[in-house]
C-alpha positions as CSV (number, residue, x, y, z in Angstrom):
1,M,132.7,84.5,115.8
2,R,133.3,84.1,112.1
3,Y,132.2,80.6,112.2
4,I,129.0,81.4,114.1
5,Y,128.3,84.3,111.7
6,S,128.7,82.2,108.6
7,I,126.4,79.5,109.9
8,I,123.8,82.1,110.8
9,K,124.0,83.9,107.5
10,A,123.8,80.6,105.5
11,D,121.0,79.1,107.5
12,Y,119.0,82.4,107.4
13,L,119.3,82.7,103.6
14,Q,118.5,79.1,103.1
15,R,115.2,79.3,105.2
16,T,114.0,82.7,103.8
17,R,114.4,81.6,100.1
18,S,112.1,78.6,100.6
19,Y,108.5,78.3,99.4
20,A,107.4,77.5,102.9
21,F,108.8,80.8,104.3
22,L,107.3,82.9,101.5
23,I,103.8,81.3,101.8
24,T,104.0,81.5,105.6
25,L,104.8,85.2,105.2
26,A,101.8,85.7,103.0
27,I,99.7,84.0,105.6
28,T,101.2,86.2,108.4
29,F,100.2,89.3,106.4
30,Y,96.6,88.2,106.3
31,A,96.7,87.2,110.1
32,A,98.2,90.7,110.9
33,Y,95.4,92.3,109.0
34,S,92.8,90.2,110.9
35,F,94.3,91.1,114.3
36,V,92.5,94.5,114.2
37,P,89.0,93.5,112.9
38,P,86.6,96.3,111.7
39,P,83.8,97.3,114.0
40,S,81.2,95.3,111.8
41,A,83.3,92.0,112.0
42,S,81.7,89.1,113.7
43,Y,84.7,88.3,115.7
44,T,87.1,89.9,118.0
45,T,90.7,89.3,119.0
46,L,90.5,90.6,122.5
47,N,87.1,90.0,124.1
48,V,85.6,91.6,127.2
49,V,82.0,90.5,127.5
50,G,79.8,93.6,127.3
51,F,82.6,96.0,126.6
52,K,84.6,97.2,123.7
53,G,88.0,99.1,123.6
54,V,88.6,102.2,121.6
55,Y,90.9,101.7,118.7
56,N,93.6,104.0,119.8
57,S,97.3,103.5,119.2
58,A,97.7,101.5,122.4
59,W,94.8,99.1,121.7
60,V,96.0,98.4,118.1
61,G,99.6,98.1,119.0
62,Y,99.4,96.0,122.1
63,V,96.7,93.6,120.7
64,S,98.7,93.2,117.5
65,G,101.9,92.6,119.4
66,M,100.3,90.1,121.7
67,M,98.5,88.3,119.0
68,T,101.7,88.2,117.0
69,A,103.7,86.7,119.9
70,I,101.1,83.9,120.4
71,M,100.2,83.1,116.8
72,L,103.8,83.3,115.7
73,S,104.9,81.0,118.5
74,L,102.3,78.5,117.4
75,Y,103.4,78.0,113.9
76,G,106.9,79.5,114.2
77,F,108.2,76.4,116.0
78,F,107.2,74.3,113.0
79,L,108.8,76.8,110.7
80,V,112.2,76.9,112.3
81,N,112.3,73.3,113.5
82,G,114.6,70.9,111.7
83,G,117.7,73.1,111.2
84,I,120.0,70.3,112.7
85,K,118.2,67.7,110.9
86,K,118.8,69.4,107.5
87,D,122.6,69.6,108.3
88,I,122.5,65.8,109.0
89,D,120.5,65.1,105.7
90,T,122.9,67.2,103.7
91,E,126.0,66.0,105.5
92,V,126.9,69.6,106.1
93,G,127.1,68.7,109.8
94,L,130.1,66.5,109.1
95,I,132.0,69.5,107.8
96,I,131.0,71.5,110.6
97,A,132.1,68.9,113.1
98,T,135.6,69.3,111.8
99,T,135.7,73.1,112.5
100,P,136.9,74.6,115.7
101,I,133.4,75.7,116.6
102,S,132.1,74.4,119.9
103,N,128.8,72.5,120.5
104,F,127.4,75.6,122.3
105,G,128.6,78.0,119.5
106,Y,127.0,75.8,116.9
107,L,123.6,75.4,118.8
108,L,123.7,79.1,119.5
109,S,124.2,79.9,115.9
110,K,121.2,77.8,114.9
111,M,119.1,79.4,117.6
112,L,120.1,82.9,116.4
113,S,119.2,81.9,112.8
114,N,115.9,80.7,114.0
115,L,115.4,84.0,115.9
116,L,116.2,86.1,112.8
117,V,113.5,84.1,110.7
118,L,110.9,84.7,113.3
119,L,111.8,88.3,113.8
120,T,111.7,88.9,110.1
121,I,108.0,87.8,110.1
122,A,107.4,89.8,113.3
123,G,108.8,92.8,111.6
124,C,106.2,92.5,108.8
125,T,103.4,92.3,111.3
126,F,104.8,95.4,113.1
127,V,104.6,97.3,109.7
128,V,101.0,95.9,109.1
129,S,99.8,96.9,112.5
130,I,100.9,100.5,112.0
131,I,99.1,100.5,108.7
132,M,95.9,99.0,110.3
133,F,95.9,101.8,112.8
134,F,95.5,104.5,110.1
135,V,92.9,102.2,108.4
136,R,90.7,101.3,111.5
137,T,91.0,104.4,113.6
138,S,89.9,108.1,113.2
139,G,90.9,111.0,115.4
140,S,93.2,109.1,117.7
141,P,96.8,110.3,117.9
142,F,99.5,108.1,116.5
143,I,102.0,107.2,119.3
144,I,104.9,105.1,117.9
145,S,105.9,103.9,121.4
146,N,102.7,102.0,121.8
147,F,103.7,99.8,118.9
148,I,107.5,99.5,119.8
149,I,107.0,98.6,123.5
150,P,104.6,95.5,122.9
151,Y,106.7,94.1,120.1
152,L,109.9,94.6,122.1
153,L,108.6,93.2,125.4
154,F,106.1,90.7,124.2
155,V,107.3,89.4,120.7
156,V,111.1,89.4,121.1
157,P,111.3,87.3,124.5
158,A,108.6,84.9,123.0
159,M,110.5,84.4,119.7
160,V,113.8,83.9,121.6
161,F,112.2,81.2,123.7
162,I,110.6,79.5,120.8
163,S,113.9,79.6,118.8
164,S,115.7,77.9,121.7
165,L,112.8,75.4,122.2
166,A,113.3,74.3,118.7
167,I,117.0,73.5,119.3
168,V,116.2,71.8,122.5
169,A,113.6,69.5,120.9
170,E,116.0,68.5,118.1
171,V,118.9,67.7,120.5
172,F,116.8,65.5,123.0
173,L,114.3,64.2,120.7
174,G,116.6,63.5,117.7
175,R,115.1,63.1,114.3
176,K,111.7,62.0,115.5
177,S,109.7,65.0,114.3
178,I,106.4,63.8,115.5
179,L,107.5,63.4,119.0
180,Q,108.8,67.0,118.9
181,Y,105.5,68.2,117.6
182,I,103.5,66.4,120.2
183,A,105.7,67.6,123.0
184,F,105.4,71.2,121.8
185,F,101.6,70.9,121.4
186,F,101.1,69.7,125.0
187,F,103.7,72.1,126.4
188,F,102.2,75.0,124.8
189,G,98.7,74.0,126.0
190,A,99.9,73.4,129.6
191,L,101.8,76.7,129.6
192,M,98.9,78.8,128.6
193,A,96.6,77.0,130.9
194,N,99.0,77.4,133.9
195,V,99.4,81.2,133.2
196,N,95.5,81.7,132.9
197,G,94.7,79.6,135.9
198,Q,97.5,80.8,138.3
199,K,96.0,82.5,141.4
200,N,99.3,84.1,142.4
201,E,99.6,87.2,140.3
202,T,103.3,87.6,140.8
203,L,104.1,84.0,139.9
204,A,101.8,84.4,137.0
205,V,103.8,87.3,135.5
206,I,107.0,85.4,136.0
207,I,106.0,82.2,134.3
208,D,104.3,84.0,131.3
209,P,106.6,84.1,128.3
210,Y,104.1,86.1,126.4
211,G,103.0,88.7,128.8
212,V,99.4,87.7,128.5
213,R,98.6,87.9,132.2
214,T,100.0,91.5,132.5
215,M,98.0,92.7,129.6
216,T,94.7,91.1,130.4
217,T,95.0,92.2,134.1
218,S,95.6,95.7,133.1
219,I,92.5,95.7,130.8
220,K,90.4,94.0,133.4
221,N,91.4,96.5,136.0
222,Q,90.5,99.3,133.7
223,V,87.1,98.2,133.0
224,N,86.3,97.2,136.7
225,T,87.6,100.7,137.8
226,Q,85.8,102.7,135.2
227,Y,82.5,100.9,135.3
228,H,82.5,99.4,138.9
229,Q,82.3,95.9,137.5
230,H,83.8,92.5,138.7
231,I,85.0,91.1,135.5
232,E,87.2,88.1,136.0
233,A,88.2,86.9,132.5
234,V,89.5,88.7,129.4
235,N,89.7,86.3,126.4
236,L,92.6,86.8,124.0
237,G,92.3,85.2,120.6
238,F,89.8,84.9,117.7
239,T,86.4,84.9,119.4
240,F,83.3,84.6,117.3
241,N,80.1,85.9,118.9
242,S,76.8,87.6,117.9
243,K,76.6,91.3,117.9
244,R,75.1,92.9,120.9
245,G,75.1,96.0,123.1
246,F,78.5,97.0,124.6
247,R,80.0,99.9,126.5
248,I,83.1,101.7,125.4
249,F,86.3,102.2,127.3
250,E,89.7,103.7,126.5
251,W,92.8,101.7,127.4
252,N,96.2,103.3,127.3
253,G,98.6,100.4,127.6
254,I,100.2,98.5,130.4
255,T,102.1,100.0,133.4
256,I,105.6,98.6,133.1
257,T,106.8,97.5,136.4
258,G,110.1,96.2,137.6
259,L,108.7,92.7,138.1
260,F,107.6,92.6,134.4
261,L,111.0,93.6,133.1
262,V,112.7,91.0,135.4
263,S,110.4,88.3,134.0
264,R,111.3,89.3,130.4
265,L,115.0,89.1,131.3
266,L,114.4,85.8,133.0
267,W,112.9,84.2,129.9
268,L,115.8,85.5,127.8
269,M,118.3,84.0,130.1
270,L,116.4,80.7,130.3
271,S,116.4,80.5,126.6
272,V,120.1,80.7,126.3
273,G,120.6,78.5,129.4
274,L,118.5,75.7,127.7
275,V,120.7,76.0,124.6
276,Y,123.8,75.8,126.7
277,L,122.5,72.8,128.6
278,S,121.6,71.1,125.3
279,S,125.2,71.5,124.1
280,F,126.4,68.9,126.7
281,F,124.1,66.3,125.1
282,F,124.6,67.2,121.5
283,H,125.9,64.4,119.4
284,R,128.0,66.8,117.1
285,F,127.3,64.6,114.1
286,D,129.1,61.6,115.5
287,F,127.5,58.5,113.8
288,K,130.0,55.8,114.5
289,Q,127.4,53.3,115.3
290,A,125.4,54.0,112.1
291,V,128.7,53.6,110.0
292,S,129.5,50.3,111.7
293,K,126.1,49.0,111.0
294,K,126.3,50.1,107.5
295,K,129.7,48.3,107.1
296,K,128.2,45.1,108.4
297,V,125.3,45.3,106.0
298,V,127.6,45.8,103.1
299,A,129.8,43.0,104.2
300,N,126.8,40.7,104.5
301,E,125.7,41.6,100.9
302,Q,128.9,40.5,99.4
303,K,127.7,37.0,98.2
304,P,129.0,34.9,95.4
305,A,127.5,35.4,92.0
306,T,124.5,33.2,91.2
307,P,124.4,31.2,88.1
308,A,122.0,33.7,86.6
309,F,124.7,36.4,86.7
310,A,127.8,34.1,86.0
311,A,130.7,35.4,83.9
312,T,129.3,33.7,80.9
313,G,126.3,36.1,80.8
314,I,122.9,36.5,82.1
315,N,120.8,33.3,82.1
316,R,117.2,34.4,81.3
317,A,115.8,31.1,82.1
318,L,116.9,31.4,85.8
319,M,115.4,34.8,86.3
320,P,111.8,35.2,87.6
321,P,109.3,35.9,84.9
322,L,108.4,39.5,84.1
323,V,104.8,40.3,85.2
324,T,103.3,43.6,84.2
325,D,100.3,45.1,86.2
326,Y,99.1,48.5,85.2
327,S,96.3,48.7,87.8
328,I,96.4,51.2,90.6
329,L,96.1,48.6,93.4
330,P,99.8,47.8,93.7
331,F,100.5,51.5,94.1
332,V,97.9,51.8,96.9
333,K,99.5,48.8,98.6
334,T,102.8,50.3,98.4
335,E,101.8,53.6,99.7
336,L,99.9,52.0,102.5
337,L,103.0,50.0,103.5
338,L,105.1,53.2,103.4
339,L,102.6,55.0,105.7
340,V,102.5,52.2,108.2
341,R,106.1,51.5,108.3
342,K,107.1,55.0,108.9
343,G,107.9,55.9,112.5
344,S,108.4,53.9,115.6
345,K,106.4,50.8,116.4
346,W,105.9,52.1,120.0
347,L,104.2,55.2,118.6
348,W,101.7,53.0,116.8
349,L,100.7,51.4,120.1
350,I,100.0,54.9,121.5
351,I,98.0,55.7,118.2
352,A,96.0,52.5,118.5
353,G,95.3,53.2,122.1
354,V,94.0,56.8,121.3
355,S,91.9,55.4,118.5
356,L,90.3,52.7,120.7
357,S,89.6,55.3,123.3
358,M,87.0,56.9,121.0
359,L,84.8,53.8,121.7
360,F,84.5,54.8,125.4
361,A,84.9,58.5,125.6
362,P,81.8,60.8,125.2
363,I,81.0,61.0,121.6
364,G,81.3,64.8,121.4
365,I,84.7,64.8,123.1
366,S,85.9,62.0,120.7
367,H,84.7,64.0,117.6
368,M,85.9,67.5,118.8
369,Y,89.2,66.7,120.5
370,I,90.5,63.1,120.2
371,L,90.0,62.6,116.4
372,P,91.7,65.8,115.5
373,V,94.6,65.1,117.7
374,L,94.7,61.5,116.5
375,W,94.9,62.7,112.9
376,F,97.5,65.3,113.8
377,L,99.9,62.4,115.0
378,Q,99.9,61.4,111.3
379,V,101.2,64.8,110.2
380,T,104.7,63.4,109.3
381,R,103.1,60.7,107.2
382,W,100.7,62.7,105.4
383,S,103.0,65.6,104.8
384,E,105.3,63.2,102.7
385,L,102.6,61.8,100.6
386,A,103.4,63.8,97.5
387,T,106.9,65.1,98.4
388,K,108.9,62.1,99.0
389,E,109.8,61.7,95.3
390,E,111.2,65.2,95.3
391,T,113.0,64.6,98.7
392,Y,114.7,61.4,97.5
393,R,115.2,62.6,93.8
394,L,113.0,59.9,92.5
395,H,110.8,62.3,90.6
396,Y,112.8,61.7,87.4
397,F,111.6,58.1,87.4
398,A,108.2,58.7,88.9
399,Y,107.1,61.3,86.5
400,A,108.4,59.3,83.5
401,S,106.3,56.2,84.6
402,Y,103.2,54.9,82.9
403,K,100.4,57.5,83.5
404,P,101.6,59.0,86.8
405,L,98.5,61.2,87.2
406,Q,96.1,58.4,86.7
407,R,97.8,55.9,88.8
408,M,100.5,57.2,91.2
409,L,98.9,60.4,92.5
410,P,95.4,58.8,93.1
411,A,97.1,55.9,94.9
412,Q,98.8,58.3,97.3
413,I,95.6,60.1,98.0
414,L,93.6,56.9,98.5
415,A,96.2,55.5,100.9
416,G,96.2,58.5,103.0
417,V,92.4,58.7,103.1
418,I,92.2,55.0,104.0
419,L,94.7,55.5,106.9
420,G,92.5,58.4,108.2
421,I,89.3,56.4,108.0
422,V,90.9,53.3,109.7
423,L,92.0,55.5,112.6
424,A,88.5,57.0,112.8
425,F,86.8,53.7,112.5
426,P,85.8,53.4,116.3
427,L,84.0,56.8,116.1
428,I,82.5,55.9,112.7
429,L,81.2,52.7,114.3
430,R,79.5,54.6,117.1
431,Y,77.8,56.9,114.6
432,V,76.7,53.8,112.5
433,I,75.0,52.4,115.7
434,A,73.4,55.7,116.4
435,G,72.3,56.0,112.7
436,N,73.9,59.4,112.3
437,G,74.8,59.4,108.6
438,Y,75.5,63.1,108.6
439,A,78.4,62.7,111.1
440,I,79.8,59.7,109.1
441,F,79.9,61.8,105.9
442,N,81.6,64.6,107.8
443,I,84.4,62.3,109.1
444,I,85.0,60.8,105.8
445,S,85.0,64.0,103.8
446,G,87.2,65.5,106.5
447,A,89.7,62.7,106.0
448,V,89.6,63.5,102.2
449,C,90.0,67.2,102.8
450,I,93.0,66.9,105.1
451,V,94.7,64.4,102.8
452,L,94.1,66.5,99.7
453,L,95.3,69.6,101.6
454,A,98.6,67.8,102.4
455,V,98.9,66.6,98.8
456,C,98.1,70.1,97.3
457,I,100.4,72.0,99.7
458,G,103.2,69.5,99.3
459,I,103.0,69.7,95.5
460,I,102.9,73.4,95.3
461,S,105.6,74.1,98.0
462,K,107.7,70.9,97.2
463,G,108.2,70.4,100.8
464,K,106.4,69.2,103.9
465,K,107.0,72.1,106.4
466,L,104.2,74.3,105.2
467,F,101.5,71.7,105.7
468,E,102.8,70.7,109.1
469,I,102.4,74.4,110.1
470,I,98.9,74.8,108.6
471,F,97.7,71.4,110.1
472,F,98.9,72.4,113.6
473,L,97.1,75.6,113.3
474,L,93.9,73.9,112.1
475,T,94.1,71.3,114.9
476,Y,94.6,73.8,117.6
477,A,92.0,76.2,116.3
478,L,89.5,73.2,116.0
479,T,90.1,72.2,119.6
480,Q,89.3,75.8,120.5
481,A,85.9,75.4,118.8
482,I,86.5,78.0,116.0
483,P,83.8,77.1,113.4
484,V,85.6,78.5,110.4
485,V,88.3,75.7,110.6
486,D,85.9,72.8,111.1
487,Y,86.9,70.4,108.4
488,L,85.3,67.3,110.0
489,G,81.9,68.5,111.2
490,A,82.8,68.5,115.0
491,I,81.1,71.8,115.5
492,P,77.2,72.3,115.0
493,H,76.4,74.4,111.9
494,D,73.2,76.3,111.0
495,S,72.8,74.5,107.6
496,H,74.0,70.9,107.0
497,I,73.4,71.3,103.2
498,I,75.6,74.4,103.0
499,Y,78.4,72.9,105.2
500,M,78.5,69.7,103.1
501,A,78.5,71.8,100.0
502,V,81.4,73.9,101.2
503,I,83.5,70.8,102.2
504,L,82.8,69.1,98.9
505,G,83.7,72.3,97.0
506,L,86.8,72.6,98.8
507,N,87.8,69.0,98.2
508,V,87.2,69.4,94.5
509,F,89.2,72.6,94.4
510,L,92.2,71.0,96.2
511,A,92.0,67.9,93.8
512,V,91.9,70.0,90.7
513,V,94.9,72.1,91.8
514,S,96.8,69.1,92.8
515,F,96.4,67.3,89.5
516,W,96.9,70.3,87.4
517,V,100.2,71.4,89.2
518,R,101.5,67.8,89.3
519,G,100.7,67.5,85.6
520,Y,102.6,70.7,84.8
521,Q,105.5,69.5,86.8
522,S,105.6,66.2,85.1
523,R,105.6,67.9,81.7
524,H,108.3,70.5,82.5
525,L,110.7,68.4,84.5
């Protein structure tokens, strides 16, 4: 146990002391505040058409707990993913492999450290939800159990499952981060769709790791019984709608049944079981093949000295001439090559197929769903645009080069924007044929916006994890048709001029912050 405890402690401290964790924690505080909107807000987090729940302790506690379970699962996977990869990159894994700890013990320790990180964030939302009860309600009694129960039965099992899922993804998909992200994106969507579309109520409760079906069914039954209605759907999530008349109902929480408790226990057991199964396939940092390949490369590189580097000295005449080029184009070309050559060639075939599909799919679906997902497939490329110098410790040379702010950083931004526009070219071509200049502008400005966001967050956080989390949330929210996150004009807006001005202002702000922070870093290296 002392080995497991040491790994958990070291991993937890390393994660919680990072910029990504601190910024994610700040975002979580704001999200927890928005889980309980004021009565005058234009959105709801639990929507029953034509009805509105009283803000008592049960409503605030359960809605906050459920939203925490779902939202934290969405970006928590990206936050805790990569623990094994970090041990590989830092070669700490080679030291761990020599200890008596078993594969299951190591993976279990990584899972528990993931869980502690997520529970730390969940604990903060728990405190904020209690504060929001006193801010939003008046006259309703405070019942602490209505806050403890949802966090204990909704949040904890969900966080255990996400923590184990991050380990399983790393074991079976290796260091291919983009494949892990894609698998999680589709798995989460399929899981939620299966829970909501399941006709068998008993099976729906069992296969639901978040308890969504149990909570929404309880609310639906409450409204139908009190007002003799036949409501079939309760929407959980940020729903933007116009203000209209509604009827009030008071909901006092779910009825905890034996089936629900068994389902919570099953998800806990499944999480540990997945980690145990993964231990049989874990490589335990055995890289004999990589070492043998490296030795072959070194052996092949041992060539006899050329006349230019003979023992008598360097023959300047035999060396290639020195050519200086201070333009930005060589940097753009280099950055594009780095973007294109990153990742598997087979993945590029999939990306090309998805891009070409926008020629034939309905134009609305291409703009709303296919293009955001296609750009999300580039998350590992764009997230490293402005961080790879820090990652590979080349920033000492990069910041000391000739005009890095005027040449290197603009080249990185241009390369990222070019990649986004090229991938979106089939959709842009269709809009050119249709003569829709507004949509073309939105796509190009959206590419600029997302690349500048990657650069800005990467420069500030000095890592790529935070952008990957935010980009995933943006992509998921956009596919759910939430207007406030529409960075590429896929959703109709009331005023085209105002929308374009907002996007342009955001791009200018991100660019100014990026150049200012990078300039400060280069001067204070």
